[in-house]
N, C-alpha and C positions, 0 to 999 in steps of 0.2 A: 720281413721287418717288422716289428712292431715297438711302440714308443708310448710313453706316459710321461706327463707333467708330474713331478714331486712336490710342486708347488711353484706358484707365479706371481709376483709382486715386490714391491719395493722393500719387504723383510727378508725376502730370499727367494732365490731360483735356482730349479735343477729340473733336467729332463734326462730320462733314461730312455736309449733306444738299444734294443736288441735284435739279434742277428743269430738264429740258431743256438739261443740260450745264452751266448757271449755277447758283450755289450760296453757301451761308453756312456759316460755322463755328458751332458753339455752343461756347464756351470755347475759350481755347487757353492751356493750362498748361505748355506746353513752350517751350523757347527757339526761337528762329528757326531756326537750322540743325534741330533737332531733328524740328519741324512739318513743314519743308520736305521731309524726308528722308521723313517718315510720309505727306505727301501724294503722293510721288512713287512710295511703295509701294502707296498705293491708286488709282494711276493716273490722280490728279488734276493737274492743271497748274494753278498757285498763280493764273495769269492766269483761272482760271473763277470764281475768288472774287469775289462782289460785297460782301461785309461779314463782321462777327465779332459774335455777342450774346454778350453775358458775363452769367452768373449772377449772381457775386458777386465780391470783391476778394479772396478767399484764392488765394496764389501757385499751387495747383495746378490752378486754373481759368484765372488773370488775366494770370499774369506775360509769356507771351510775345505779349500782345495788341497793343500799341501797336508793338513793334519789326516785329510782321509787317505790321499794316496800313501804318504808314508806308513800309516796304519796298515795298507793293503798291498805294499811293496809293489804300486803299478805306475806308470808315467803318468805325468801332466802334459799338455801340450797348449800353447800359449804364444802369441806373438814376442819379438824381443821387447817391443815398448811395455808390453802387460808385465813381463817378467821383470823387467827395470824398475818400475813402478813398485812392484809387490816384493822386491829384492830377492827375486826367485834365480838370479843369473847364475849363481854359483851352486844351486840346488842339484844335486845327483838325479833326479826324476825327472827334471823340466826337459822338455824337448820342445824347439824353436820350430815354430810354423811360419809360413807365411802367405799372404793373399795368393789365391789361385794357384797353390800347388797341393795335390791332394796327397794326403796321407792315409794308409791302410792300416787298420787296425782291425784285425779278425777278420770278419766277413763283410766289414764296412769300408767303403772309400770314402773320406771327409774332405770335401772341399771348403777351405776358408774363404771368405767373402768380406773385403775391407768395406765398411759403412760409416755415416758421417755422424760421429758421436762424440761429446765432451770426453773423451780418454783418450789414453798417451798412443795406443795403435790399436784400436777396436775392430775385431772380426766377428761375423756371425757365419753360420756353418749351413752348407748343402751335404745330405749324407745319402748314400746310393748302395744298394746292396749288388748281389752278383746276377739279380733278376732285372735289375736296371729300374727297379724301383727307386723313388726319388723322394727324400723328406726334405723340406725347408723349414730351417729354424730361424727366425727373425725377430728379435727384441734388440730394444735400445738402440733407436737412430731417429734422427730427426728430421729426415728428408729423403725420399726416393731420387736415386739416381738411375740413368740410363743403366749403368752397369749392374746394378741390383735387379731392375726389373727384368733384364737380359738372362743374367744367370738363373733366378726363380721360375724362369719359364719351364714348364714340362715337368713341374713338381707333381707328384702324386698325392701329398700332404703337404700341407702348410701350419705352423704354429708361428704366428705373428703376432707383434705388438700393438694393443688399441688401449693407448695410455689415459689419454683425455678427452674431455668435451671441449672445445675451444672458449664456449662461455661460461662454461663452469669453471675453466680456468682462471677467466679473464676476473671473474667475480668471486673466487673462493679466497683460501685463507693465505695462499703463499704471499709473501713479499714482492714486489715488483720485480726485482733482480732474478728471483727464483721462476717468477712465471714466464721471464723474458729467455730465460735458460731451457725451460720444458717446452715451450712453444718455437725456440729456434732451431735452424737448420740443423744444428749438432744435440739436439734435445730428444723429445722423444714423439713418437706417432700419435697423432689424433685420431679418434674413429673414423673421420673422413678420409685422411692418408692411408688406412688400414682398407677401408674399404676401396680405396682408388688403386690400391696394389692388388687386390683381390681381383677388380676388374681387368686390371691389364695381363694378368698372368693365368687366367682363366682358361681350363680347356678340358675337353671330354674325359681326359685321364685325373682329374683332379677329384679326388675320394672324401678327404677329410681336410676340413679347416679349422682349426681352435684360435680363439683370440686370447691373448694373455697380458701381463704386464697391466692390469687395469688399476688406475687410481683410485684409492678409496677417497681421496678428499677432492678430486677433480674430475670425477667421470660419474656415471650412472649406468649399471649393468642393462636396465633397459634401453638405455640410449644406444649401448653398445650393441646390442640385439637390433634393434631397429634400424640402424644406420647399416650393418653388415647383411641385414637381411636382404637389402636393396640389392647389393652387390652379387648375392649368392644366389638371388630370386628364390628366396624361401620363406616359409613364414618367422617372425623373430623368435617364437620358442624353439626354433628347429636351430637357432645358431649356438655352436657350443664354445662357451665361456671358461677359463681357467679359474683357479682360485688361489689365494694365497697360504692357505691353512687345511688344503685338501688335495689329496693323491687324486689323479684323474683316472678314467676308466682307459683301458689299453686300447689302441688302435692299431689295425692289423694293416699290412701292403702286402 
């Protein structure tokens, strides 16, 4: 299994996961032209894709899903709540998925995980291949639950949200209502919450950790590196951070 971020942030999110050169996208928050360019930059032919898994209906995760899948004639997988909000329930390419029910696509088994976020029926995903290598993708959630900590145990790779620094959020440009939303239990993970998750699921088999969905207004990449380096027991410059407008390097499991 190998994977790469095609962009991570408030202006669009997508992650490509391949197994034996066939694969899926997790989210498509870019328009069709943009996502095709990002796939090209990553070295992936769009015809290698067998589907798109959608975390929730917010535009930075879902706005490009239907257009891409229609162009490629591939299914997209989303909860009923997400599909209802996106008006996908009559779409012929939509496939309904539910928390904790594994969906097999190509050589990947995809487990949806329910998370607390201010969306209709949000999910995140753990992907596993036939060699039992596990990738946990976890963005857009406001708090850690016992279920999340349990499901993300024994992942060999994690791509996890480190959205904001609490002090920067408190003193930043957002109005009070939006600050409360971001910091709330159904908002986004802070750097400290991201570090807590890493600490609670860390084990000898964990090979790769990347942090994403980093706010451009309420966070600082140096702060993310410093906070996560303590959980990872490494130097700050060794912490891998995703970027909004840059396709990441591939990581192999």
